[in-house]
Chimera marker file (.cmm) of the C-alpha trace (Angstrom):
<marker_set name="trace">
<marker id="1" x="93.291" y="122.883" z="126.524" r="1" g="1" b="0" radius="0.5"/>
<marker id="2" x="96.458" y="122.021" z="129.361" r="1" g="1" b="0" radius="0.5"/>
<marker id="3" x="98.522" y="124.664" z="130.884" r="1" g="1" b="0" radius="0.5"/>
<marker id="4" x="101.477" y="125.409" z="128.103" r="1" g="1" b="0" radius="0.5"/>
<marker id="5" x="103.799" y="125.829" z="131.129" r="1" g="1" b="0" radius="0.5"/>
<marker id="6" x="103.483" y="122.103" z="131.616" r="1" g="1" b="0" radius="0.5"/>
<marker id="7" x="104.181" y="121.316" z="128.026" r="1" g="1" b="0" radius="0.5"/>
<marker id="8" x="107.542" y="120.161" z="127.359" r="1" g="1" b="0" radius="0.5"/>
<marker id="9" x="108.524" y="121.005" z="123.659" r="1" g="1" b="0" radius="0.5"/>
<marker id="10" x="110.930" y="118.100" z="121.961" r="1" g="1" b="0" radius="0.5"/>
<marker id="11" x="111.593" y="120.438" z="119.617" r="1" g="1" b="0" radius="0.5"/>
<marker id="12" x="111.196" y="124.493" z="118.781" r="1" g="1" b="0" radius="0.5"/>
<marker id="13" x="110.664" y="126.218" z="115.552" r="1" g="1" b="0" radius="0.5"/>
<marker id="14" x="111.350" y="129.594" z="115.418" r="1" g="1" b="0" radius="0.5"/>
<marker id="15" x="109.608" y="131.336" z="112.406" r="1" g="1" b="0" radius="0.5"/>
<marker id="16" x="109.458" y="134.829" z="113.614" r="1" g="1" b="0" radius="0.5"/>
<marker id="17" x="109.560" y="137.291" z="111.056" r="1" g="1" b="0" radius="0.5"/>
<marker id="18" x="108.422" y="134.840" z="108.181" r="1" g="1" b="0" radius="0.5"/>
<marker id="19" x="105.420" y="135.425" z="106.437" r="1" g="1" b="0" radius="0.5"/>
<marker id="20" x="102.632" y="133.330" z="104.487" r="1" g="1" b="0" radius="0.5"/>
<marker id="21" x="103.411" y="130.550" z="103.457" r="1" g="1" b="0" radius="0.5"/>
<marker id="22" x="106.762" y="130.137" z="104.961" r="1" g="1" b="0" radius="0.5"/>
<marker id="23" x="106.139" y="129.344" z="108.437" r="1" g="1" b="0" radius="0.5"/>
<marker id="24" x="103.802" y="126.224" z="107.612" r="1" g="1" b="0" radius="0.5"/>
<marker id="25" x="106.283" y="124.911" z="104.727" r="1" g="1" b="0" radius="0.5"/>
<marker id="26" x="108.958" y="125.152" z="107.749" r="1" g="1" b="0" radius="0.5"/>
<marker id="27" x="106.565" y="123.539" z="110.099" r="1" g="1" b="0" radius="0.5"/>
<marker id="28" x="105.682" y="120.783" z="107.572" r="1" g="1" b="0" radius="0.5"/>
<marker id="29" x="109.635" y="119.945" z="107.252" r="1" g="1" b="0" radius="0.5"/>
<marker id="30" x="110.477" y="120.522" z="111.052" r="1" g="1" b="0" radius="0.5"/>
<marker id="31" x="107.066" y="117.843" z="111.960" r="1" g="1" b="0" radius="0.5"/>
<marker id="32" x="108.661" y="115.320" z="109.530" r="1" g="1" b="0" radius="0.5"/>
<marker id="33" x="112.262" y="115.128" z="111.551" r="1" g="1" b="0" radius="0.5"/>
<marker id="34" x="109.861" y="115.075" z="115.067" r="1" g="1" b="0" radius="0.5"/>
<marker id="35" x="109.473" y="111.691" z="116.407" r="1" g="1" b="0" radius="0.5"/>
<marker id="36" x="105.860" y="110.243" z="116.703" r="1" g="1" b="0" radius="0.5"/>
<marker id="37" x="103.993" y="111.679" z="119.523" r="1" g="1" b="0" radius="0.5"/>
<marker id="38" x="106.821" y="114.336" z="119.861" r="1" g="1" b="0" radius="0.5"/>
<marker id="39" x="105.901" y="118.046" z="120.486" r="1" g="1" b="0" radius="0.5"/>
<marker id="40" x="107.064" y="120.860" z="118.814" r="1" g="1" b="0" radius="0.5"/>
<marker id="41" x="106.749" y="124.611" z="119.917" r="1" g="1" b="0" radius="0.5"/>
<marker id="42" x="106.199" y="127.031" z="117.276" r="1" g="1" b="0" radius="0.5"/>
<marker id="43" x="107.231" y="130.619" z="117.303" r="1" g="1" b="0" radius="0.5"/>
<marker id="44" x="105.699" y="132.942" z="114.907" r="1" g="1" b="0" radius="0.5"/>
<marker id="45" x="104.943" y="136.736" z="114.081" r="1" g="1" b="0" radius="0.5"/>
<marker id="46" x="102.531" y="135.922" z="111.055" r="1" g="1" b="0" radius="0.5"/>
<marker id="47" x="99.142" y="136.500" z="111.870" r="1" g="1" b="0" radius="0.5"/>
<marker id="48" x="97.775" y="134.460" z="109.162" r="1" g="1" b="0" radius="0.5"/>
<marker id="49" x="99.090" y="131.389" z="111.320" r="1" g="1" b="0" radius="0.5"/>
<marker id="50" x="96.371" y="131.529" z="113.533" r="1" g="1" b="0" radius="0.5"/>
<marker id="51" x="94.101" y="130.196" z="110.773" r="1" g="1" b="0" radius="0.5"/>
<marker id="52" x="97.055" y="128.119" z="108.725" r="1" g="1" b="0" radius="0.5"/>
<marker id="53" x="98.694" y="126.253" z="111.437" r="1" g="1" b="0" radius="0.5"/>
<marker id="54" x="94.983" y="124.717" z="113.132" r="1" g="1" b="0" radius="0.5"/>
<marker id="55" x="94.471" y="123.724" z="109.635" r="1" g="1" b="0" radius="0.5"/>
<marker id="56" x="97.851" y="122.112" z="109.079" r="1" g="1" b="0" radius="0.5"/>
<marker id="57" x="97.124" y="120.052" z="112.524" r="1" g="1" b="0" radius="0.5"/>
<marker id="58" x="93.777" y="119.129" z="111.372" r="1" g="1" b="0" radius="0.5"/>
<marker id="59" x="94.269" y="118.097" z="107.676" r="1" g="1" b="0" radius="0.5"/>
<marker id="60" x="97.370" y="115.803" z="108.338" r="1" g="1" b="0" radius="0.5"/>
<marker id="61" x="96.262" y="114.300" z="112.190" r="1" g="1" b="0" radius="0.5"/>
<marker id="62" x="98.387" y="115.913" z="114.425" r="1" g="1" b="0" radius="0.5"/>
<marker id="63" x="97.061" y="117.446" z="117.712" r="1" g="1" b="0" radius="0.5"/>
<marker id="64" x="97.002" y="121.146" z="118.422" r="1" g="1" b="0" radius="0.5"/>
<marker id="65" x="97.586" y="121.022" z="122.419" r="1" g="1" b="0" radius="0.5"/>
<marker id="66" x="97.845" y="124.805" z="123.066" r="1" g="1" b="0" radius="0.5"/>
<marker id="67" x="98.016" y="127.983" z="120.889" r="1" g="1" b="0" radius="0.5"/>
<marker id="68" x="98.493" y="131.762" z="122.755" r="1" g="1" b="0" radius="0.5"/>
<marker id="69" x="99.145" y="135.011" z="121.958" r="1" g="1" b="0" radius="0.5"/>
<marker id="70" x="101.844" y="137.427" z="123.494" r="1" g="1" b="0" radius="0.5"/>
<marker id="71" x="102.219" y="140.680" z="121.975" r="1" g="1" b="0" radius="0.5"/>
<marker id="72" x="102.016" y="139.853" z="118.455" r="1" g="1" b="0" radius="0.5"/>
<marker id="73" x="103.743" y="136.939" z="118.836" r="1" g="1" b="0" radius="0.5"/>
<marker id="74" x="101.800" y="133.341" z="118.069" r="1" g="1" b="0" radius="0.5"/>
<marker id="75" x="102.677" y="130.573" z="120.038" r="1" g="1" b="0" radius="0.5"/>
<marker id="76" x="101.330" y="126.592" z="119.103" r="1" g="1" b="0" radius="0.5"/>
<marker id="77" x="102.215" y="123.237" z="120.644" r="1" g="1" b="0" radius="0.5"/>
<marker id="78" x="101.561" y="120.729" z="118.635" r="1" g="1" b="0" radius="0.5"/>
<marker id="79" x="102.049" y="117.011" z="119.072" r="1" g="1" b="0" radius="0.5"/>
<marker id="80" x="102.643" y="114.602" z="115.994" r="1" g="1" b="0" radius="0.5"/>
<marker id="81" x="100.203" y="111.938" z="115.347" r="1" g="1" b="0" radius="0.5"/>
<marker id="82" x="101.471" y="108.447" z="116.192" r="1" g="1" b="0" radius="0.5"/>
<marker id="83" x="101.930" y="106.358" z="113.166" r="1" g="1" b="0" radius="0.5"/>
<marker id="84" x="99.543" y="103.764" z="112.363" r="1" g="1" b="0" radius="0.5"/>
<link id1="1" id2="2" r="1" g="1" b="0" radius="0.2"/>
<link id1="2" id2="3" r="1" g="1" b="0" radius="0.2"/>
<link id1="3" id2="4" r="1" g="1" b="0" radius="0.2"/>
<link id1="4" id2="5" r="1" g="1" b="0" radius="0.2"/>
<link id1="5" id2="6" r="1" g="1" b="0" radius="0.2"/>
<link id1="6" id2="7" r="1" g="1" b="0" radius="0.2"/>
<link id1="7" id2="8" r="1" g="1" b="0" radius="0.2"/>
<link id1="8" id2="9" r="1" g="1" b="0" radius="0.2"/>
<link id1="9" id2="10" r="1" g="1" b="0" radius="0.2"/>
<link id1="10" id2="11" r="1" g="1" b="0" radius="0.2"/>
<link id1="11" id2="12" r="1" g="1" b="0" radius="0.2"/>
<link id1="12" id2="13" r="1" g="1" b="0" radius="0.2"/>
<link id1="13" id2="14" r="1" g="1" b="0" radius="0.2"/>
<link id1="14" id2="15" r="1" g="1" b="0" radius="0.2"/>
<link id1="15" id2="16" r="1" g="1" b="0" radius="0.2"/>
<link id1="16" id2="17" r="1" g="1" b="0" radius="0.2"/>
<link id1="17" id2="18" r="1" g="1" b="0" radius="0.2"/>
<link id1="18" id2="19" r="1" g="1" b="0" radius="0.2"/>
<link id1="19" id2="20" r="1" g="1" b="0" radius="0.2"/>
<link id1="20" id2="21" r="1" g="1" b="0" radius="0.2"/>
<link id1="21" id2="22" r="1" g="1" b="0" radius="0.2"/>
<link id1="22" id2="23" r="1" g="1" b="0" radius="0.2"/>
<link id1="23" id2="24" r="1" g="1" b="0" radius="0.2"/>
<link id1="24" id2="25" r="1" g="1" b="0" radius="0.2"/>
<link id1="25" id2="26" r="1" g="1" b="0" radius="0.2"/>
<link id1="26" id2="27" r="1" g="1" b="0" radius="0.2"/>
<link id1="27" id2="28" r="1" g="1" b="0" radius="0.2"/>
<link id1="28" id2="29" r="1" g="1" b="0" radius="0.2"/>
<link id1="29" id2="30" r="1" g="1" b="0" radius="0.2"/>
<link id1="30" id2="31" r="1" g="1" b="0" radius="0.2"/>
<link id1="31" id2="32" r="1" g="1" b="0" radius="0.2"/>
<link id1="32" id2="33" r="1" g="1" b="0" radius="0.2"/>
<link id1="33" id2="34" r="1" g="1" b="0" radius="0.2"/>
<link id1="34" id2="35" r="1" g="1" b="0" radius="0.2"/>
<link id1="35" id2="36" r="1" g="1" b="0" radius="0.2"/>
<link id1="36" id2="37" r="1" g="1" b="0" radius="0.2"/>
<link id1="37" id2="38" r="1" g="1" b="0" radius="0.2"/>
<link id1="38" id2="39" r="1" g="1" b="0" radius="0.2"/>
<link id1="39" id2="40" r="1" g="1" b="0" radius="0.2"/>
<link id1="40" id2="41" r="1" g="1" b="0" radius="0.2"/>
<link id1="41" id2="42" r="1" g="1" b="0" radius="0.2"/>
<link id1="42" id2="43" r="1" g="1" b="0" radius="0.2"/>
<link id1="43" id2="44" r="1" g="1" b="0" radius="0.2"/>
<link id1="44" id2="45" r="1" g="1" b="0" radius="0.2"/>
<link id1="45" id2="46" r="1" g="1" b="0" radius="0.2"/>
<link id1="46" id2="47" r="1" g="1" b="0" radius="0.2"/>
<link id1="47" id2="48" r="1" g="1" b="0" radius="0.2"/>
<link id1="48" id2="49" r="1" g="1" b="0" radius="0.2"/>
<link id1="49" id2="50" r="1" g="1" b="0" radius="0.2"/>
<link id1="50" id2="51" r="1" g="1" b="0" radius="0.2"/>
<link id1="51" id2="52" r="1" g="1" b="0" radius="0.2"/>
<link id1="52" id2="53" r="1" g="1" b="0" radius="0.2"/>
<link id1="53" id2="54" r="1" g="1" b="0" radius="0.2"/>
<link id1="54" id2="55" r="1" g="1" b="0" radius="0.2"/>
<link id1="55" id2="56" r="1" g="1" b="0" radius="0.2"/>
<link id1="56" id2="57" r="1" g="1" b="0" radius="0.2"/>
<link id1="57" id2="58" r="1" g="1" b="0" radius="0.2"/>
<link id1="58" id2="59" r="1" g="1" b="0" radius="0.2"/>
<link id1="59" id2="60" r="1" g="1" b="0" radius="0.2"/>
<link id1="60" id2="61" r="1" g="1" b="0" radius="0.2"/>
<link id1="61" id2="62" r="1" g="1" b="0" radius="0.2"/>
<link id1="62" id2="63" r="1" g="1" b="0" radius="0.2"/>
<link id1="63" id2="64" r="1" g="1" b="0" radius="0.2"/>
<link id1="64" id2="65" r="1" g="1" b="0" radius="0.2"/>
<link id1="65" id2="66" r="1" g="1" b="0" radius="0.2"/>
<link id1="66" id2="67" r="1" g="1" b="0" radius="0.2"/>
<link id1="67" id2="68" r="1" g="1" b="0" radius="0.2"/>
<link id1="68" id2="69" r="1" g="1" b="0" radius="0.2"/>
<link id1="69" id2="70" r="1" g="1" b="0" radius="0.2"/>
<link id1="70" id2="71" r="1" g="1" b="0" radius="0.2"/>
<link id1="71" id2="72" r="1" g="1" b="0" radius="0.2"/>
<link id1="72" id2="73" r="1" g="1" b="0" radius="0.2"/>
<link id1="73" id2="74" r="1" g="1" b="0" radius="0.2"/>
<link id1="74" id2="75" r="1" g="1" b="0" radius="0.2"/>
<link id1="75" id2="76" r="1" g="1" b="0" radius="0.2"/>
<link id1="76" id2="77" r="1" g="1" b="0" radius="0.2"/>
<link id1="77" id2="78" r="1" g="1" b="0" radius="0.2"/>
<link id1="78" id2="79" r="1" g="1" b="0" radius="0.2"/>
<link id1="79" id2="80" r="1" g="1" b="0" radius="0.2"/>
<link id1="80" id2="81" r="1" g="1" b="0" radius="0.2"/>
<link id1="81" id2="82" r="1" g="1" b="0" radius="0.2"/>
<link id1="82" id2="83" r="1" g="1" b="0" radius="0.2"/>
<link id1="83" id2="84" r="1" g="1" b="0" radius="0.2"/>
</marker_set>
């Protein structure tokens, strides 16, 4: 995993206060609008995102660059897969 402070996000999705399945549904829409290879930072408070977001990335071929937990907030950096 790279240093999160060094990761620059092209877009941010703040799903704080939302519960499953809303964060992943919002993530799906946000990733669709992101350019290929772009980085999305996700902020969530639902613990189920620890399971759901890595599965989402694996299933759809996106790269989970890093994930952190800070005082009940879950942070994810996702690189959208390049087309092809």
